[in-house]
N, C-alpha and C positions, 0 to 999 in steps of 0.2 A: 456834611452828611452825618446824620445822627446814628447812634448805636441801634436804635429801634428800627430805622430804615435798613441798615445793614442786615440785621437779624431777619427782617421781612424778606429781603432779597435772597438770603441764604435759605430760608424756609421754602420759598418758592422754587429755588433751584433744586433743593432736595426732593420736593414733591414732583417736579418734572422728571428728575432722574429715576424716581421710583415708578412713575407712570410709564416711562419708556422701557425700563428694564424688566418690569414685572411680567409681561406676557412671555418674553423669551425665557426668562429664568424659570418661571413656574411650569411651562410646558416642557422645557428641557429636563427639569427635575422629575416631573411625572413620567416622562418617557424613560429616563434613566432608572427610576424605581421599578417600572414595569419590566424593563429588560433585566435588571438585577434579580428580580423574583423569578423570571424565566430561566436565567442562568443558574440560579440556585436549585431550581426544580429539575433541570435537565443536566446539570453539572457540565455545561459547556462554558468554558472560560476563555473566550476569544476577545481580545481587546477591541478589534474592529466592530464587533457586534454591538458595543455600546456607542462607539464614536460615529459611525455612519448614520444611524437613525437620528441621533441628536443633530448632526450636521444638516440632514434633510429637513427636519422639523424647524430648525432655526432659519433655514432659507425660506421655507414656506411661510413662517411667521413674518419674516421681513417683507415678503412679497405682499401678504395679505394686509398687515398692519403698517406697512411702510409709509403710506400716505398720511395715516393718522399720526404716526410718530413725527413725521416732518411738520405737520400742522401744529402739534404741541410745541415742538422746538421753535417754530417761527413765531407762534404766539408769545412764547417766553422771550424771544429776542426782541419783538416789538415792545413788550412790557419793559424790558431793560432800557431800550433806547428812549422810550417815552419817559421813563423815570429819570434818565439823564437830562432830558430836555427840561423837565419840570424842576429838577433840583438845582441845576446850574443855569 
């Protein structure tokens, strides 16, 4: 296995990780920012006020995008196994 092939696999793995994590992280960050602005405006500093909406948004994102995330992971797994068959 050459160094360029290893780098290609690592690049693909990083791209898959970003594809899977991006929807959850971005929407959680947007919700957190909106709640922080609301807390700053109303001066309500309750810890559960930020945690519970993020938890619900994360669950909704996993329900909505779960099949797509699973497809991306299975495609990457097939790619890795196919690569193992062609290299060895």
